[in-house]
Structures are given as C-alpha cells and as structure tokens.
TIVO-2410 file (N, C-alpha, C; in nm, 3 decimals):
# residues 150
REC num residu      c1      c2      c3 atome chaine
REC   1      H   2.333   4.769   8.731     N      A
REC   1      H   2.205   4.821   8.771    CA      A
REC   1      H   2.116   4.706   8.816     C      A
REC   2      P   2.099   4.686   8.947     N      A
REC   2      P   2.018   4.576   8.996    CA      A
REC   2      P   1.876   4.582   8.940     C      A
REC   3      G   1.828   4.465   8.896     N      A
REC   3      G   1.692   4.454   8.847    CA      A
REC   3      G   1.674   4.496   8.702     C      A
REC   4      L   1.773   4.562   8.645     N      A
REC   4      L   1.759   4.610   8.508    CA      A
REC   4      L   1.782   4.498   8.407     C      A
REC   5      F   1.881   4.414   8.432     N      A
REC   5      F   1.912   4.302   8.344    CA      A
REC   5      F   1.922   4.177   8.427     C      A
REC   6      H   1.887   4.065   8.367     N      A
REC   6      H   1.905   3.936   8.433    CA      A
REC   6      H   2.054   3.919   8.458     C      A
REC   7      P   2.097   3.883   8.580     N      A
REC   7      P   2.239   3.880   8.611    CA      A
REC   7      P   2.321   3.783   8.528     C      A
REC   8      G   2.260   3.679   8.473     N      A
REC   8      G   2.336   3.581   8.398    CA      A
REC   8      G   2.343   3.605   8.249     C      A
REC   9      L   2.269   3.698   8.201     N      A
REC   9      L   2.266   3.719   8.058    CA      A
REC   9      L   2.391   3.791   8.010     C      A
REC  10      F   2.438   3.749   7.895     N      A
REC  10      F   2.547   3.820   7.829    CA      A
REC  10      F   2.478   3.921   7.740     C      A
REC  11      H   2.473   4.043   7.784     N      A
REC  11      H   2.404   4.147   7.709    CA      A
REC  11      H   2.509   4.231   7.635     C      A
REC  12      P   2.509   4.224   7.500     N      A
REC  12      P   2.612   4.298   7.425    CA      A
REC  12      P   2.617   4.446   7.458     C      A
REC  13      G   2.505   4.505   7.490     N      A
REC  13      G   2.502   4.646   7.525    CA      A
REC  13      G   2.580   4.678   7.651     C      A
REC  14      L   2.594   4.578   7.738     N      A
REC  14      L   2.672   4.598   7.860    CA      A
REC  14      L   2.821   4.572   7.836     C      A
REC  15      F   2.853   4.481   7.746     N      A
REC  15      F   2.991   4.442   7.726    CA      A
REC  15      F   3.063   4.526   7.621     C      A
REC  16      H   2.994   4.570   7.518     N      A
REC  16      H   3.061   4.643   7.411    CA      A
REC  16      H   3.133   4.769   7.460     C      A
REC  17      P   3.071   4.854   7.542     N      A
REC  17      P   3.145   4.972   7.589    CA      A
REC  17      P   3.272   4.935   7.667     C      A
REC  18      R   3.268   4.825   7.737     N      A
REC  18      R   3.386   4.782   7.811    CA      A
REC  18      R   3.495   4.732   7.716     C      A
REC  19      Q   3.455   4.664   7.610     N      A
REC  19      Q   3.553   4.621   7.510    CA      A
REC  19      Q   3.623   4.743   7.450     C      A
REC  20      V   3.545   4.842   7.413     N      A
REC  20      V   3.601   4.963   7.353    CA      A
REC  20      V   3.693   5.032   7.452     C      A
REC  21      W   3.653   5.040   7.578     N      A
REC  21      W   3.734   5.106   7.680    CA      A
REC  21      W   3.870   5.037   7.695     C      A
REC  22      F   3.868   4.904   7.704     N      A
REC  22      F   3.995   4.830   7.716    CA      A
REC  22      F   4.079   4.844   7.591     C      A
REC  23      R   4.017   4.841   7.474     N      A
REC  23      R   4.090   4.853   7.348    CA      A
REC  23      R   4.159   4.989   7.337     C      A
REC  24      E   4.099   5.094   7.394     N      A
REC  24      E   4.153   5.228   7.381    CA      A
REC  24      E   4.246   5.270   7.495     C      A
REC  25      L   4.278   5.179   7.585     N      A
REC  25      L   4.376   5.211   7.689    CA      A
REC  25      L   4.509   5.250   7.624     C      A
REC  26      P   4.582   5.344   7.682     N      A
REC  26      P   4.711   5.381   7.623    CA      A
REC  26      P   4.808   5.263   7.611     C      A
REC  27      S   4.807   5.176   7.710     N      A
REC  27      S   4.887   5.053   7.707    CA      A
REC  27      S   4.791   4.935   7.721     C      A
REC  28      P   4.803   4.836   7.634     N      A
REC  28      P   4.713   4.721   7.645    CA      A
REC  28      P   4.728   4.651   7.780     C      A
REC  29      L   4.619   4.601   7.832     N      A
REC  29      L   4.619   4.536   7.962    CA      A
REC  29      L   4.717   4.419   7.968     C      A
REC  30      F   4.728   4.344   7.859     N      A
REC  30      F   4.815   4.226   7.859    CA      A
REC  30      F   4.960   4.259   7.825     C      A
REC  31      E   4.993   4.387   7.813     N      A
REC  31      E   5.129   4.427   7.785    CA      A
REC  31      E   5.225   4.380   7.895     C      A
REC  32      G   5.174   4.364   8.016     N      A
REC  32      G   5.256   4.324   8.129    CA      A
REC  32      G   5.294   4.177   8.132     C      A
REC  33      F   5.238   4.097   8.041     N      A
REC  33      F   5.272   3.955   8.036    CA      A
REC  33      F   5.373   3.929   7.926     C      A
REC  34      S   5.477   3.855   7.960     N      A
REC  34      S   5.579   3.821   7.859    CA      A
REC  34      S   5.528   3.706   7.771     C      A
REC  35      P   5.584   3.691   7.652     N      A
REC  35      P   5.547   3.577   7.567    CA      A
REC  35      P   5.571   3.443   7.638     C      A
REC  36      E   5.673   3.437   7.722     N      A
REC  36      E   5.703   3.314   7.795    CA      A
REC  36      E   5.591   3.282   7.896     C      A
REC  37      E   5.540   3.385   7.963     N      A
REC  37      E   5.430   3.364   8.058    CA      A
REC  37      E   5.305   3.315   7.986     C      A
REC  38      V   5.276   3.375   7.873     N      A
REC  38      V   5.159   3.333   7.795    CA      A
REC  38      V   5.177   3.188   7.750     C      A
REC  39      A   5.295   3.153   7.702     N      A
REC  39      A   5.322   3.016   7.656    CA      A
REC  39      A   5.310   2.917   7.771     C      A
REC  40      T   5.357   2.955   7.890     N      A
REC  40      T   5.350   2.865   8.006    CA      A
REC  40      T   5.205   2.839   8.046     C      A
REC  41      V   5.125   2.944   8.049     N      A
REC  41      V   4.984   2.928   8.090    CA      A
REC  41      V   4.906   2.849   7.986     C      A
REC  42      T   4.938   2.866   7.859     N      A
REC  42      T   4.861   2.798   7.755    CA      A
REC  42      T   4.912   2.657   7.725     C      A
REC  43      A   5.021   2.616   7.791     N      A
REC  43      A   5.072   2.480   7.771    CA      A
REC  43      A   4.974   2.380   7.833     C      A
REC  44      L   4.965   2.265   7.770     N      A
REC  44      L   4.877   2.161   7.823    CA      A
REC  44      L   4.951   2.085   7.931     C      A
REC  45      P   4.888   2.032   8.031     N      A
REC  45      P   4.749   2.054   8.069    CA      A
REC  45      P   4.732   2.185   8.146     C      A
REC  46      L   4.607   2.222   8.167     N      A
REC  46      L   4.576   2.345   8.240    CA      A
REC  46      L   4.626   2.334   8.384     C      A
REC  47      D   4.704   2.431   8.427     N      A
REC  47      D   4.756   2.439   8.563    CA      A
REC  47      D   4.697   2.564   8.627     C      A
REC  48      L   4.591   2.546   8.707     N      A
REC  48      L   4.520   2.660   8.766    CA      A
REC  48      L   4.611   2.743   8.855     C      A
REC  49      A   4.695   2.677   8.933     N      A
REC  49      A   4.784   2.751   9.024    CA      A
REC  49      A   4.882   2.838   8.945     C      A
REC  50      R   4.938   2.785   8.839     N      A
REC  50      R   5.031   2.861   8.757    CA      A
REC  50      R   4.960   2.978   8.689     C      A
REC  51      A   4.840   2.955   8.638     N      A
REC  51      A   4.764   3.062   8.574    CA      A
REC  51      A   4.735   3.173   8.675     C      A
REC  52      T   4.698   3.135   8.797     N      A
REC  52      T   4.669   3.234   8.901    CA      A
REC  52      T   4.794   3.313   8.937     C      A
REC  53      R   4.907   3.244   8.957     N      A
REC  53      R   5.033   3.315   8.988    CA      A
REC  53      R   5.069   3.412   8.876     C      A
REC  54      T   5.046   3.371   8.754     N      A
REC  54      T   5.082   3.456   8.639    CA      A
REC  54      T   4.999   3.583   8.638     C      A
REC  55      Y   4.867   3.571   8.648     N      A
REC  55      Y   4.788   3.695   8.640    CA      A
REC  55      Y   4.805   3.781   8.765     C      A
REC  56      L   4.833   3.720   8.879     N      A
REC  56      L   4.855   3.800   9.000    CA      A
REC  56      L   4.990   3.874   8.996     C      A
REC  57      S   5.077   3.836   8.904     N      A
REC  57      S   5.206   3.905   8.892    CA      A
REC  57      S   5.195   4.038   8.818     C      A
REC  58      L   5.080   4.065   8.760     N      A
REC  58      L   5.061   4.190   8.687    CA      A
REC  58      L   5.068   4.307   8.786     C      A
REC  59      P   5.141   4.412   8.755     N      A
REC  59      P   5.151   4.526   8.847    CA      A
REC  59      P   5.022   4.609   8.850     C      A
REC  60      E   5.004   4.682   8.957     N      A
REC  60      E   4.891   4.775   8.968    CA      A
REC  60      E   4.915   4.894   8.877     C      A
REC  61      P   4.817   4.959   8.826     N      A
REC  61      P   4.674   4.935   8.841    CA      A
REC  61      P   4.619   4.830   8.745     C      A
REC  62      A   4.705   4.775   8.659     N      A
REC  62      A   4.659   4.675   8.562    CA      A
REC  62      A   4.599   4.553   8.631     C      A
REC  63      L   4.655   4.512   8.745     N      A
REC  63      L   4.602   4.397   8.816    CA      A
REC  63      L   4.458   4.421   8.860     C      A
REC  64      S   4.430   4.536   8.916     N      A
REC  64      S   4.292   4.565   8.961    CA      A
REC  64      S   4.195   4.566   8.843     C      A
REC  65      L   4.238   4.623   8.731     N      A
REC  65      L   4.153   4.623   8.612    CA      A
REC  65      L   4.128   4.480   8.563     C      A
REC  66      L   4.233   4.399   8.562     N      A
REC  66      L   4.218   4.261   8.517    CA      A
REC  66      L   4.126   4.182   8.609     C      A
REC  67      L   4.143   4.197   8.740     N      A
REC  67      L   4.057   4.124   8.833    CA      A
REC  67      L   3.911   4.165   8.816     C      A
REC  68      W   3.887   4.294   8.798     N      A
REC  68      W   3.750   4.342   8.776    CA      A
REC  68      W   3.693   4.279   8.649     C      A
REC  69      L   3.772   4.278   8.541     N      A
REC  69      L   3.725   4.221   8.415    CA      A
REC  69      L   3.701   4.071   8.428     C      A
REC  70      L   3.793   3.998   8.491     N      A
REC  70      L   3.775   3.854   8.508    CA      A
REC  70      L   3.651   3.823   8.591     C      A
REC  71      D   3.625   3.903   8.694     N      A
REC  71      D   3.505   3.881   8.775    CA      A
REC  71      D   3.378   3.907   8.693     C      A
REC  72      L   3.379   4.012   8.612     N      A
REC  72      L   3.265   4.042   8.526    CA      A
REC  72      L   3.242   3.928   8.426     C      A
REC  73      L   3.348   3.884   8.361     N      A
REC  73      L   3.335   3.774   8.265    CA      A
REC  73      L   3.297   3.644   8.336     C      A
REC  74      G   3.348   3.625   8.457     N      A
REC  74      G   3.312   3.506   8.534    CA      A
REC  74      G   3.165   3.502   8.567     C      A
REC  75      D   3.106   3.618   8.598     N      A
REC  75      D   2.962   3.624   8.624    CA      A
REC  75      D   2.883   3.576   8.502     C      A
REC  76      A   2.926   3.619   8.384     N      A
REC  76      A   2.858   3.576   8.261    CA      A
REC  76      A   2.881   3.427   8.237     C      A
REC  77      A   3.003   3.380   8.257     N      A
REC  77      A   3.036   3.239   8.231    CA      A
REC  77      A   2.963   3.145   8.327     C      A
REC  78      R   2.938   3.188   8.447     N      A
REC  78      R   2.867   3.104   8.544    CA      A
REC  78      R   2.721   3.081   8.501     C      A
REC  79      N   2.674   3.158   8.409     N      A
REC  79      N   2.536   3.146   8.360    CA      A
REC  79      N   2.534   3.096   8.216     C      A
REC  80      E   2.631   3.012   8.184     N      A
REC  80      E   2.644   2.957   8.050    CA      A
REC  80      E   2.517   2.887   8.002     C      A
REC  81      A   2.444   2.822   8.091     N      A
REC  81      A   2.322   2.751   8.052    CA      A
REC  81      A   2.218   2.847   7.995     C      A
REC  82      V   2.221   2.972   8.039     N      A
REC  82      V   2.124   3.071   7.994    CA      A
REC  82      V   2.176   3.148   7.873     C      A
REC  83      N   2.305   3.186   7.877     N      A
REC  83      N   2.356   3.279   7.775    CA      A
REC  83      N   2.450   3.216   7.672     C      A
REC  84      K   2.485   3.088   7.689     N      A
REC  84      K   2.575   3.016   7.595    CA      A
REC  84      K   2.717   3.073   7.589     C      A
REC  85      M   2.754   3.154   7.688     N      A
REC  85      M   2.888   3.213   7.689    CA      A
REC  85      M   2.978   3.138   7.786     C      A
REC  86      T   3.058   3.048   7.730     N      A
REC  86      T   3.156   2.973   7.808    CA      A
REC  86      T   3.278   3.064   7.833     C      A
REC  87      P   3.367   3.025   7.923     N      A
REC  87      P   3.490   3.103   7.938    CA      A
REC  87      P   3.564   3.119   7.806     C      A
REC  88      K   3.567   3.015   7.724     N      A
REC  88      K   3.636   3.024   7.595    CA      A
REC  88      K   3.565   3.124   7.502     C      A
REC  89      N   3.432   3.118   7.496     N      A
REC  89      N   3.358   3.212   7.411    CA      A
REC  89      N   3.381   3.356   7.455     C      A
REC  90      L   3.378   3.379   7.586     N      A
REC  90      L   3.402   3.514   7.638    CA      A
REC  90      L   3.544   3.560   7.606     C      A
REC  91      A   3.640   3.469   7.616     N      A
REC  91      A   3.778   3.503   7.585    CA      A
REC  91      A   3.795   3.540   7.438     C      A
REC  92      I   3.728   3.466   7.350     N      A
REC  92      I   3.737   3.496   7.207    CA      A
REC  92      I   3.683   3.635   7.178     C      A
REC  93      V   3.577   3.673   7.249     N      A
REC  93      V   3.516   3.805   7.228    CA      A
REC  93      V   3.603   3.916   7.288     C      A
REC  94      F   3.660   3.893   7.406     N      A
REC  94      F   3.729   4.001   7.478    CA      A
REC  94      F   3.879   4.010   7.452     C      A
REC  95      A   3.947   3.899   7.431     N      A
REC  95      A   4.093   3.899   7.422    CA      A
REC  95      A   4.149   3.997   7.318     C      A
REC  96      P   4.089   4.011   7.201     N      A
REC  96      P   4.147   4.105   7.104    CA      A
REC  96      P   4.155   4.250   7.153     C      A
REC  97      N   4.081   4.282   7.257     N      A
REC  97      N   4.083   4.417   7.312    CA      A
REC  97      N   4.189   4.434   7.421     C      A
REC  98      L   4.259   4.327   7.454     N      A
REC  98      L   4.352   4.330   7.567    CA      A
REC  98      L   4.499   4.326   7.526     C      A
REC  99      F   4.525   4.314   7.397     N      A
REC  99      F   4.663   4.314   7.347    CA      A
REC  99      F   4.665   4.383   7.212     C      A
REC 100      R   4.784   4.417   7.168     N      A
REC 100      R   4.802   4.475   7.035    CA      A
REC 100      R   4.913   4.400   6.964     C      A
REC 101      L   4.896   4.390   6.834     N      A
REC 101      L   5.002   4.327   6.754    CA      A
REC 101      L   5.122   4.419   6.756     C      A
REC 102      D   5.239   4.363   6.779     N      A
REC 102      D   5.360   4.446   6.784    CA      A
REC 102      D   5.433   4.442   6.650     C      A
REC 103      G   5.540   4.518   6.640     N      A
REC 103      G   5.615   4.528   6.517    CA      A
REC 103      G   5.671   4.395   6.470     C      A
REC 104      A   5.690   4.301   6.560     N      A
REC 104      A   5.745   4.172   6.521    CA      A
REC 104      A   5.652   4.096   6.427     C      A
REC 105      L   5.525   4.128   6.432     N      A
REC 105      L   5.430   4.059   6.346    CA      A
REC 105      L   5.414   4.127   6.211     C      A
REC 106      H   5.476   4.241   6.195     N      A
REC 106      H   5.465   4.312   6.068    CA      A
REC 106      H   5.570   4.261   5.971     C      A
REC 107      G   5.548   4.289   5.844     N      A
REC 107      G   5.637   4.240   5.740    CA      A
REC 107      G   5.780   4.290   5.753     C      A
REC 108      G   5.803   4.394   5.831     N      A
REC 108      G   5.937   4.444   5.851    CA      A
REC 108      G   5.984   4.537   5.740     C      A
REC 109      G   5.899   4.561   5.642     N      A
REC 109      G   5.934   4.649   5.532    CA      A
REC 109      G   5.920   4.794   5.573     C      A
REC 110      P   5.950   4.883   5.481     N      A
REC 110      P   5.939   5.026   5.511    CA      A
REC 110      P   5.794   5.068   5.530     C      A
REC 111      E   5.778   5.181   5.595     N      A
REC 111      E   5.643   5.233   5.614    CA      A
REC 111      E   5.583   5.268   5.480     C      A
REC 112      E   5.451   5.257   5.473     N      A
REC 112      E   5.380   5.290   5.351    CA      A
REC 112      E   5.355   5.440   5.347     C      A
REC 113      K   5.300   5.489   5.238     N      A
REC 113      K   5.269   5.631   5.224    CA      A
REC 113      K   5.186   5.677   5.343     C      A
REC 114      G   5.214   5.796   5.390     N      A
REC 114      G   5.140   5.850   5.504    CA      A
REC 114      G   5.188   5.799   5.637     C      A
REC 115      G   5.297   5.721   5.640     N      A
REC 115      G   5.352   5.673   5.766    CA      A
REC 115      G   5.284   5.548   5.820     C      A
REC 116      A   5.190   5.491   5.743     N      A
REC 116      A   5.120   5.371   5.790    CA      A
REC 116      A   5.215   5.252   5.790     C      A
REC 117      R   5.195   5.164   5.885     N      A
REC 117      R   5.277   5.042   5.891    CA      A
REC 117      R   5.219   4.939   5.795     C      A
REC 118      P   5.304   4.851   5.741     N      A
REC 118      P   5.251   4.747   5.653    CA      A
REC 118      P   5.156   4.655   5.729     C      A
REC 119      M   5.071   4.587   5.658     N      A
REC 119      M   4.976   4.495   5.720    CA      A
REC 119      M   5.053   4.385   5.794     C      A
REC 120      P   5.000   4.340   5.908     N      A
REC 120      P   5.067   4.232   5.980    CA      A
REC 120      P   5.065   4.103   5.897     C      A
REC 121      N   5.159   4.018   5.926     N      A
REC 121      N   5.159   3.885   5.867    CA      A
REC 121      N   5.030   3.817   5.913     C      A
REC 122      P   4.939   3.783   5.822     N      A
REC 122      P   4.808   3.730   5.863    CA      A
REC 122      P   4.817   3.603   5.946     C      A
REC 123      M   4.908   3.514   5.912     N      A
REC 123      M   4.919   3.389   5.989    CA      A
REC 123      M   4.973   3.415   6.130     C      A
REC 124      A   5.071   3.504   6.141     N      A
REC 124      A   5.125   3.537   6.272    CA      A
REC 124      A   5.019   3.608   6.356     C      A
REC 125      A   4.942   3.696   6.293     N      A
REC 125      A   4.837   3.768   6.365    CA      A
REC 125      A   4.729   3.670   6.414     C      A
REC 126      L   4.690   3.576   6.329     N      A
REC 126      L   4.590   3.476   6.368    CA      A
REC 126      L   4.641   3.389   6.482     C      A
REC 127      S   4.765   3.345   6.471     N      A
REC 127      S   4.825   3.262   6.576    CA      A
REC 127      S   4.830   3.337   6.709     C      A
REC 128      M   4.870   3.463   6.704     N      A
REC 128      M   4.876   3.546   6.825    CA      A
REC 128      M   4.737   3.563   6.886     C      A
REC 129      A   4.637   3.590   6.804     N      A
REC 129      A   4.501   3.609   6.854    CA      A
REC 129      A   4.449   3.481   6.919     C      A
REC 130      Q   4.477   3.366   6.859     N      A
REC 130      Q   4.433   3.239   6.916    CA      A
REC 130      Q   4.502   3.213   7.049     C      A
REC 131      K   4.632   3.238   7.055     N      A
REC 131      K   4.707   3.215   7.179    CA      A
REC 131      K   4.657   3.308   7.290     C      A
REC 132      M   4.629   3.433   7.257     N      A
REC 132      M   4.581   3.527   7.359    CA      A
REC 132      M   4.440   3.493   7.404     C      A
REC 133      A   4.356   3.441   7.315     N      A
REC 133      A   4.222   3.396   7.354    CA      A
REC 133      A   4.232   3.277   7.449     C      A
REC 134      E   4.322   3.184   7.419     N      A
REC 134      E   4.343   3.068   7.508    CA      A
REC 134      E   4.397   3.113   7.643     C      A
REC 135      F   4.492   3.205   7.642     N      A
REC 135      F   4.547   3.260   7.767    CA      A
REC 135      F   4.436   3.325   7.849     C      A
REC 136      T   4.352   3.405   7.785     N      A
REC 136      T   4.242   3.473   7.854    CA      A
REC 136      T   4.144   3.371   7.913     C      A
REC 137      A   4.110   3.269   7.835     N      A
REC 137      A   4.018   3.166   7.884    CA      A
REC 137      A   4.075   3.095   8.006     C      A
REC 138      R   4.204   3.066   8.003     N      A
REC 138      R   4.264   2.993   8.115    CA      A
REC 138      R   4.276   3.077   8.242     C      A
REC 139      I   4.310   3.204   8.227     N      A
REC 139      I   4.316   3.285   8.349    CA      A
REC 139      I   4.175   3.313   8.400     C      A
REC 140      L   4.076   3.317   8.311     N      A
REC 140      L   3.937   3.332   8.355    CA      A
REC 140      L   3.892   3.210   8.434     C      A
REC 141      V   3.923   3.092   8.384     N      A
REC 141      V   3.887   2.968   8.456    CA      A
REC 141      V   3.957   2.964   8.591     C      A
REC 142      A   4.084   3.005   8.595     N      A
REC 142      A   4.158   3.007   8.722    CA      A
REC 142      A   4.093   3.105   8.821     C      A
REC 143      R   4.056   3.222   8.774     N      A
REC 143      R   3.993   3.323   8.862    CA      A
REC 143      R   3.857   3.270   8.911     C      A
REC 144      M   3.780   3.207   8.822     N      A
REC 144      M   3.650   3.154   8.863    CA      A
REC 144      M   3.666   3.046   8.969     C      A
REC 145      A   3.772   2.966   8.960     N      A
REC 145      A   3.796   2.859   9.056    CA      A
REC 145      A   3.829   2.913   9.195     C      A
REC 146      E   3.886   3.032   9.201     N      A
REC 146      E   3.925   3.086   9.332    CA      A
REC 146      E   3.822   3.182   9.392     C      A
REC 147      T   3.722   3.220   9.315     N      A
REC 147      T   3.620   3.312   9.367    CA      A
REC 147      T   3.488   3.241   9.383     C      A
REC 148      V   3.415   3.280   9.482     N      A
REC 148      V   3.283   3.222   9.508    CA      A
REC 148      V   3.179   3.325   9.463     C      A
REC 149      P   3.084   3.281   9.381     N      A
REC 149      P   2.983   3.378   9.336    CA      A
REC 149      P   2.900   3.429   9.454     C      A
REC 150      P   2.854   3.555   9.444     N      A
REC 150      P   2.775   3.614   9.554    CA      A
REC 150      P   2.642   3.544   9.572     C      A
***
C-alpha cells in the first residue's frame, strides 16, 4: 500500500501473515532443494553465482514464490540502516517457515499415544534450522546482488 508504511521499515504486521502463509503451504517452499544443494550454497566462501543457480533450479510455481519472497526481504534488507534487518536477521526470522523437519531428525522410535511423532532430536533440529537460515541468507544476498532496487 503506497504511502501507508515507510518502504524501508520492517513492519511485523506486514511480515507475520506472510510467514504464516508460507508455513502453512502443503509442501514447504524449500522442499525442492536437496541437502547437497543446501550444503554447497552454505559452504565457505560465499559463491553468489552458485547460490543463484541453485535457487533458480527450483521448479515453478515454487520459483515464482521464492523470487517474490526474496524481493520482499531484499527491500527490507536494503533499508538495514533504518530497520536493523540484515539479510541474516531476515533469514533467521523467515527460514523456519520455509522447511519442515523430516523423519530423519526424529528419534526413530514408535509413535506416541494418539499417533503423535516423538520430539525431534533437539541438536539435529537446531543444526538444521541454523543451516537453513544460512542458506536463506545466502540466496537472499545473491538475489539482492542481481536485482536493482526501484
């Protein structure tokens, strides 16, 4: 909404509904990336061309959704001086809504009463969340490098 909010501000009221929307997708947006692709992009040093090739390999309609999200987050990150939201900060906030922990991270034991799955291995879950936040930050930086702000 032009004129309603300062374009550089990270306004939680604008971002929270989008987080919920991505979290509730039937298939997580990052489901299309293999663990090997994530590991390659998060390897040091940052390779912008590789990160770009990786996210552009996502099939439609997931690619269009990802590009829209990266552009939205890029707009906020370009105004870091005003809103304190760096690409890494934005990735930490948004990444958990773009993937789901899979069965490999669970204890592997039988289902609990009521069909619930056992709690994930906390260390594996933390490691996965950190890796996905780093992956998100790197593809955001790559997208920002290839797009010119309006």
